[in-house]
DOMI-186695 format. One record per atom (N, C-alpha, C, O): residue in one letter; x negated, y, z negated. Coordinates in steps of 0.1 Angstrom, whole numbers, padded with zeros to 4 digits, always signed. Each point is the difference from the previous one (the first is absolute). Example, Ala and Ser with C-alpha at 12.3 -4.5 7.8 and 13.67 -1.06 7.14 Angstrom:
! residues 2
A-0132-0057-0078
A+0009+0012+0000
A-0009+0012+0000
A-0010+0000-0007
S+0014+0011+0014
S-0009+0011+0000
S+0008+0011-0008
S-0005+0011-0001
END
This chain:
! residues 170
X+0403+0151+0000
X-0003+0006+0026
X-0010-0010+0000
X-0010-0002-0008
X+0013-0005+0020
X-0004-0010+0004
X-0010+0006+0015
X+0001+0010+0007
X-0009-0019-0006
X-0011+0001+0009
X+0004-0002+0015
X+0006-0011+0001
X-0008+0020+0012
X+0004-0008+0009
X-0015-0012+0005
X-0001-0009+0007
X-0007+0018-0016
X-0005-0009+0010
X-0014-0009-0012
X-0011+0004-0003
X+0017-0017+0000
X-0015+0000-0010
X-0009+0003-0002
X-0004+0005-0011
X-0005-0007+0022
X-0016-0001+0002
X+0000+0013-0002
X-0003+0002+0012
X+0006+0014-0018
X-0002+0010+0001
X+0011+0008-0014
X+0002+0011-0004
X+0001-0027-0001
X+0011+0005-0014
X-0005+0008-0009
X-0012+0002+0003
X+0016+0004-0016
X-0009+0006-0011
X+0007-0001-0012
X-0003+0003-0011
X+0012-0009+0016
X+0011+0001-0011
X+0001-0016+0000
X-0008-0003-0009
X+0013-0005+0012
X-0003-0019-0003
X-0009-0007+0004
X-0010+0003+0007
X+0013-0013-0011
X-0019-0013+0004
X+0010-0005-0003
X+0009+0000-0008
X-0016-0011+0022
X+0002-0020-0002
X-0005-0006-0004
X-0009-0004+0007
X+0010-0001-0018
X-0016-0011-0005
X+0007-0012+0000
X+0006-0005-0010
X-0007+0000+0020
X+0000-0020+0003
X+0010-0001-0005
X+0002-0004-0011
X+0014+0010+0025
X+0010+0002-0003
X+0013+0007-0012
X+0012+0002+0001
X-0020+0000-0009
X+0006+0016-0005
X+0000+0013+0003
X-0009+0005+0006
X+0020+0000-0008
X+0002+0014+0002
X-0004+0006-0009
X+0008+0002-0009
X-0026+0005+0009
X+0002+0011-0018
X+0015+0015+0011
X+0004+0001+0011
X-0003+0003-0017
X+0002+0013-0002
X-0003+0013-0009
X-0001+0000-0012
X+0000+0007+0017
X-0008+0016-0010
X-0013+0001+0006
X-0006-0008+0008
X+0004+0018-0012
X-0011+0010+0003
X-0010-0003-0005
X-0011+0002+0005
X+0013-0008-0016
X-0010-0007-0012
X-0004-0009-0002
X-0008-0003-0009
X+0016-0009+0020
X-0002-0012-0001
X-0010+0003+0015
X-0010-0006+0000
X+0013+0014+0012
X-0012-0004+0011
X-0014+0009-0011
X-0010-0007+0001
X+0009+0015-0007
X-0009+0006-0005
X-0008-0013-0011
X-0012-0002-0004
X+0023-0005+0003
X-0011-0008-0014
X-0009-0011+0006
X-0011-0005-0004
X+0021+0003+0016
X-0011-0010+0016
X-0012+0000-0001
X-0009-0008-0002
X+0014+0026+0005
X-0011+0001+0008
X-0015+0002-0007
X-0011+0000+0005
X+0013+0002-0022
X-0006+0004-0009
X-0006-0017-0001
X-0012-0001-0003
X+0021-0009+0005
X-0003-0012-0006
X-0010-0004+0016
X-0009-0008+0000
X+0011+0013+0008
X-0008+0000+0014
X-0016-0002+0001
X-0008-0010+0002
X+0008+0026-0004
X-0013+0006-0007
X-0003-0006-0009
X+0001-0012+0002
X-0004+0014-0009
X+0000-0010-0012
X-0008-0015-0003
X-0011-0003-0006
X+0024-0005+0016
X-0007-0016+0003
X-0018+0003+0010
X-0011-0003-0002
X+0022+0010+0012
X-0012+0004+0008
X-0012-0002-0004
X-0009-0006+0006
X+0008+0012-0016
X-0013+0008-0008
X-0009-0009-0002
X-0011-0002+0004
X+0023-0004-0013
X-0007-0015-0010
X-0004-0014+0012
X-0010-0006-0001
X+0019+0003+0010
X-0010-0004+0011
X-0013+0005+0002
X-0009-0008+0001
X+0008+0015+0000
X-0013+0006+0006
X-0012-0006-0010
X-0011-0004+0003
X+0014+0006-0014
X-0006-0003-0011
X-0001-0019-0004
X-0009-0008-0002
X+0023+0008+0002
X-0001-0015+0002
X-0014-0008+0006
X-0009-0008-0004
X+0014+0015+0019
X-0010-0007+0011
X-0017+0003-0006
X-0009-0008+0000
X+0009+0022-0006
X-0015+0003+0000
X-0002-0008-0006
X-0009-0007+0003
X+0016+0005-0015
X-0008-0009-0013
X-0004-0012+0008
X-0011-0003+0004
X+0023-0004-0001
X-0002-0013+0003
X-0012-0002+0013
X-0006-0011+0004
X+0005+0023+0001
X-0015-0003+0010
X-0009-0004-0005
X-0005-0011+0003
X+0000+0022-0016
X-0014+0002-0007
X-0001-0011-0006
X-0011-0005-0003
X+0031-0006-0004
X-0008-0016-0005
X-0001-0007+0010
X-0007-0010-0002
X+0013+0011+0014
X-0008-0011+0016
X-0012+0000+0000
X-0006-0011+0000
X-0004+0027+0000
X-0007+0001+0003
X-0010-0011-0009
X-0008-0008+0004
X+0010+0012-0014
X-0008-0004-0012
X-0001-0020+0001
X-0010-0008+0002
X+0025+0006-0004
X-0002-0014+0000
X-0008-0012+0014
X-0006-0011-0001
X+0008+0022+0014
X-0008-0004+0008
X-0016-0001+0000
X-0008-0007+0006
X+0007+0020-0018
X-0015+0001-0005
X-0004-0019-0005
X-0009-0004+0006
X+0014-0005-0014
X-0002-0007-0006
X+0010-0018+0001
X+0012-0004+0001
X-0031-0004-0001
X+0004-0013-0006
X+0016-0004-0004
X+0006+0004-0010
X-0001-0014+0021
X+0013+0000+0000
X+0004-0007-0015
X+0011+0001-0005
X-0027-0009-0002
X+0004-0004-0011
X-0003+0005-0011
X-0002-0007-0011
X+0003+0023+0013
X-0009+0009-0013
X+0018+0003-0008
X+0012-0001+0004
X-0017+0003-0016
X+0011+0003-0011
X+0013+0011+0004
X+0013+0002+0001
X-0029+0006+0000
X+0004+0016+0010
X+0013-0002+0001
X+0010+0004-0005
X-0013-0013+0017
X+0006+0005+0015
X+0011-0009+0000
X+0009+0003+0008
X-0009-0014-0016
X+0016-0001-0007
X+0011+0007-0003
X+0011+0001+0004
X-0019+0006-0016
X+0006+0014-0003
X+0005+0009+0009
X+0012+0002+0003
X-0026+0005+0001
X+0008+0008+0013
X+0010-0004+0012
X+0007+0007+0006
X-0010-0017-0006
X+0018-0012+0009
X+0014+0004-0007
X+0012+0003+0002
X-0021-0006-0013
X+0012+0008-0007
X+0016+0009-0003
X+0012-0001-0002
X-0026+0009+0003
X+0001+0015+0003
X+0004+0002+0011
X+0010+0006+0000
X-0013-0009+0010
X+0003+0007+0012
X+0016-0010+0005
X+0006+0004+0010
X-0002-0014-0015
X+0015-0006+0001
X+0005+0005-0005
X+0010+0004+0005
X-0012+0001-0021
X+0009+0010-0010
X+0004+0014+0013
X+0011+0006+0002
X-0023-0002+0006
X+0001+0018+0002
X+0003-0007+0020
X+0003+0006+0010
X-0006-0018-0013
X+0009+0000+0019
X+0016+0003-0002
X+0007+0009+0003
X-0002-0027-0012
X+0017+0006-0009
X+0007+0010-0004
X+0012+0000+0001
X-0021+0011-0007
X+0011+0018-0004
X-0002+0005+0017
X+0008+0007+0004
X-0019-0011+0005
X+0001+0004+0014
X+0010+0002+0009
X+0005+0009+0006
X-0003-0030-0010
X+0012-0005+0011
X+0014+0009-0007
X+0010+0004+0006
X-0011-0003-0020
X+0014+0003-0006
X+0003+0018+0002
X+0011+0005+0001
X-0025+0000+0001
X+0003+0020+0004
X+0001+0000+0017
X+0004+0010+0007
X-0009-0023+0000
X+0002-0001+0015
X+0016-0003+0000
X+0006+0009+0006
X+0001-0017-0012
X+0008-0003+0003
X+0011+0006-0004
X+0010-0005+0004
X-0009+0021-0014
X+0004+0009-0005
X+0006+0010+0015
X+0010+0004+0005
X-0026-0004-0004
X-0005+0010+0010
X+0007-0004+0011
X+0006+0010+0004
X-0003-0024+0005
X+0005-0004+0008
X+0021+0000+0004
X+0007+0001+0011
X-0004-0001-0028
X+0013+0006+0002
X+0004+0006+0001
X+0011+0002+0004
X-0023+0007-0008
X+0007+0020+0001
X+0005+0005+0015
X+0010+0006+0005
X-0028-0016+0002
X+0002+0007+0017
X+0013-0008+0001
X+0009+0007+0003
X-0007-0018-0005
X+0014-0009+0001
X+0009+0012+0008
X+0005+0002+0011
X-0006+0006-0030
X+0013+0009+0005
X+0002+0013+0010
X+0007+0009-0003
X-0013-0010+0014
X-0009+0007+0018
X+0005+0013-0009
X+0012+0000-0003
X-0018+0009+0001
X+0000+0013-0001
X-0007+0009+0003
X-0006+0005-0009
X+0005-0001+0017
X-0013+0013+0000
X-0013+0005-0006
X-0012+0001+0004
X+0023+0004-0017
X-0005+0007-0013
X-0011-0013-0009
X-0011+0002-0005
X+0015-0010+0004
X-0005-0008-0006
X-0010-0009+0009
X-0008-0007-0006
X+0008+0007+0016
X-0010-0001+0006
X-0014+0012-0002
X-0011-0002-0005
X+0016+0013+0012
X-0012+0007-0010
X-0005+0000-0015
X-0012+0000-0005
X+0023+0001+0002
X-0009+0001-0011
X-0007-0010-0003
X-0010+0002-0006
X+0013-0014+0010
X-0007-0009+0000
X-0018-0001+0006
X-0010-0003-0007
X+0010+0007+0018
X-0012+0007+0009
X-0006+0012-0014
X-0011-0003-0006
X+0016+0012+0004
X-0005+0006-0013
X-0007-0006-0007
X-0012+0002-0001
X+0023-0016-0006
X-0005+0003-0012
X-0012-0017+0008
X-0004-0006-0010
X+0001+0002+0018
X-0009-0006+0006
X-0015+0014+0004
X-0011-0004-0002
X+0012+0013+0006
X-0011+0010-0004
X-0006-0004-0012
X-0009-0009-0003
X+0020+0020-0006
X-0002+0001-0010
X-0005-0009-0010
X-0009+0002-0008
X+0014-0009+0009
X-0008-0016-0007
X-0016-0004+0004
X-0009-0004-0007
X+0009+0007+0021
X-0014-0006+0001
X-0007+0009-0003
X-0009-0003-0008
X+0009+0015+0011
X-0010+0012-0002
X+0003-0001-0014
X-0011+0003-0003
X+0018-0005-0011
X-0004+0004-0010
X-0006-0014-0006
X-0007+0000-0010
X+0012-0015+0021
X-0004-0017-0014
X-0015+0006+0003
X-0009+0001-0008
X+0009+0003+0023
X-0014+0000+0004
X-0013+0010-0008
X-0011-0006+0000
X+0011+0015-0005
X-0003+0011-0004
X-0006-0005-0020
X-0010+0002-0006
X+0023-0010+0003
X-0002-0003-0016
X-0003-0012+0001
X+0002-0006-0011
X-0006-0002+0025
X-0001-0014-0009
X-0020-0003-0002
X-0009+0005+0007
X+0009-0012-0016
X-0013-0006-0003
X-0007-0002+0009
X+0006-0004+0010
X-0022+0005-0009
X-0005-0005+0009
X-0002-0010+0004
X+0004-0006-0010
X-0006-0001+0018
X-0001-0018+0003
X-0015-0009-0011
X-0011+0004+0003
X+0011-0012-0013
X-0007-0007-0001
X-0012-0001+0001
X-0011+0002-0006
X+0017-0007+0022
X-0011-0007+0010
X-0010+0010+0003
X+0001+0012-0001
X-0012-0018+0005
X-0009+0016+0009
X-0010-0013+0005
X-0002-0011-0005
X-0001+0018+0016
X-0012-0006+0010
X-0011-0005-0007
X-0003-0012+0002
X-0007+0024-0012
X-0005-0005-0011
X+0003-0010-0005
X-0008-0010+0002
X+0024+0006-0012
X-0002-0013-0007
X+0001-0012+0017
X-0008+0007+0006
X+0009-0011-0002
X+0003-0004+0015
X-0019-0007+0003
X-0002-0011+0005
X-0009+0025-0008
X-0009-0004+0003
X-0009-0005-0006
X-0010-0007+0004
X+0015+0011-0019
X-0002-0004-0016
X-0001-0017+0000
X-0009-0008-0003
X+0022+0006+0006
X+0001-0018+0002
X-0007-0008+0008
X-0003-0012-0003
X+0000+0018+0016
X-0003-0004+0007
X-0016-0002+0004
X-0005-0004+0010
X-0001+0009-0024
X-0013+0003-0003
X-0002-0011-0011
X-0010-0007+0002
X+0016+0005-0011
X+0003-0007-0012
X+0004-0009+0011
X-0012+0000+0004
X+0016-0007+0003
X+0003-0015+0004
X-0009-0007+0011
X-0004+0002+0012
X+0000-0015-0025
X-0007-0005+0008
X+0000-0009+0017
X-0010-0003+0008
X+0028-0001-0008
X+0000-0003+0009
X-0001+0010+0011
X+0003-0007+0009
X-0004+0016-0005
X-0004+0010+0019
X-0009+0014-0010
X+0003+0010-0005
X-0018-0020+0007
X-0012-0001-0003
X-0003+0008+0018
X-0006+0011+0003
X+0010-0018+0001
X-0007+0000+0016
X+0008+0013+0006
X-0004+0010+0006
X+0017-0014-0011
X+0009+0013+0004
X-0005+0015+0002
X-0001+0006+0011
X-0003+0000-0027
X-0009+0007-0012
X-0009+0010+0007
X+0000+0012+0002
X-0008-0026+0003
X-0012+0000+0003
X+0003+0009+0017
X-0005+0008+0008
X+0013-0016-0010
X-0001+0009+0023
X+0011+0013+0000
X+0006+0004+0011
X-0003+0002-0023
X+0011+0010+0000
X-0008+0007-0004
X+0003+0011+0005
X-0016-0010-0017
X-0010+0006-0008
X-0006+0006+0012
X+0002+0012+0002
X-0011-0020+0007
X-0008-0003+0016
X+0010+0015+0009
X-0003+0011+0004
X+0015-0019-0006
X+0006+0016+0014
X-0001+0010-0009
X-0008+0008+0004
X+0013-0007-0015
X-0001+0016-0006
X-0012+0005-0003
X+0000+0012+0000
X-0010-0017-0003
X-0011+0003+0007
X-0008+0005+0012
X-0008+0009+0001
X+0013-0018+0008
X-0004+0009+0012
X+0008+0009+0001
X-0004+0010-0006
X+0019-0008+0012
X+0008+0006-0006
X-0010+0015-0006
X-0003+0008+0008
X+0000-0008-0023
X-0002+0012-0006
X-0017+0006+0010
X-0003+0011+0003
X-0007-0025+0000
X-0005+0006+0012
X-0001+0007+0008
X-0006+0011-0001
X+0014-0016+0013
X+0006+0009+0007
X+0006+0018+0002
X-0004+0008+0009
X+0016-0005-0025
X+0002+0009-0005
X-0014+0007-0003
X-0003+0012+0004
X-0005-0019-0011
X-0016+0012-0001
X-0003+0000+0013
X-0001+0012+0003
X-0002-0019+0004
X-0004+0003+0013
X+0004+0013+0004
X-0007+0010+0004
X+0026-0011-0006
X+0007+0014+0007
X-0001+0007-0008
X+0003+0010+0006
X-0004-0007-0018
X+0000+0011-0005
X-0016+0008-0002
X+0001+0011-0004
X-0015-0017+0007
X-0012+0005+0004
X-0007+0008+0010
X-0007+0010-0001
X+0015-0021+0015
X+0000+0006+0014
X+0009+0004+0007
X-0002+0004+0012
X+0014-0004-0017
X+0018+0006-0001
X+0005-0004+0013
X+0010+0005+0006
X-0024-0020-0003
X+0005-0009+0011
X+0012-0009-0006
X+0004+0002-0011
X+0000-0011+0018
X+0012-0015-0005
X-0011-0009+0010
X-0001-0001+0012
X-0009-0006-0024
X-0010-0010+0007
X+0005-0011-0010
X-0004-0003-0011
X+0014-0003+0021
X+0007-0018-0007
X-0011-0009-0007
X-0009+0002+0008
X+0006-0008-0013
X-0011-0011+0000
X+0015-0011+0000
X+0012+0003-0001
X-0020-0014+0003
X+0003-0012+0010
X+0012-0008-0007
X+0000-0012+0004
X+0011+0016-0013
X+0006-0007-0002
X+0010+0013-0011
X-0008+0003-0009
X+0019+0003+0006
X+0004+0009-0003
X+0009-0003-0009
X+0004-0012+0002
X+0003+0018-0014
X+0015-0004-0009
X+0009+0005+0009
X+0012-0004-0001
X-0016+0013+0012
X+0014+0007+0006
X-0001+0001+0019
X+0009+0005+0006
END
């Protein structure tokens, strides 16, 4: 059975100029596009986490070089998935578009809910700053601003009014 409008056809699909006929092919391509989109979300999240870690390390760090290698690998895999998704979109079928949308929503939710927390924390930044000899004046300035902010909050808690110290953190 031929479709009069390929954009809404559910029993054939055109992928890179190849006409695939039959509902099985159509459903198979919907299935593939859904899982490619979910995979793309996981790949993006994984590479984003690695990128954040890379930017926390010195250029010459051996750990940074190792992480850059992993980032390049995840980027290559992500690009292959991206190209595959583009090939499916070029087929110009509304149901493939909808499937990719659902895959994106499901993938974002799923990847975000099961992803491990970042290893990088503000506390580790502060600890590194305190342990650094290069940033003594910066550390002192930050600590003095934190102290002033804490004083103003104490004043607020005692009086119920907000009297700000000379300089506050916010």
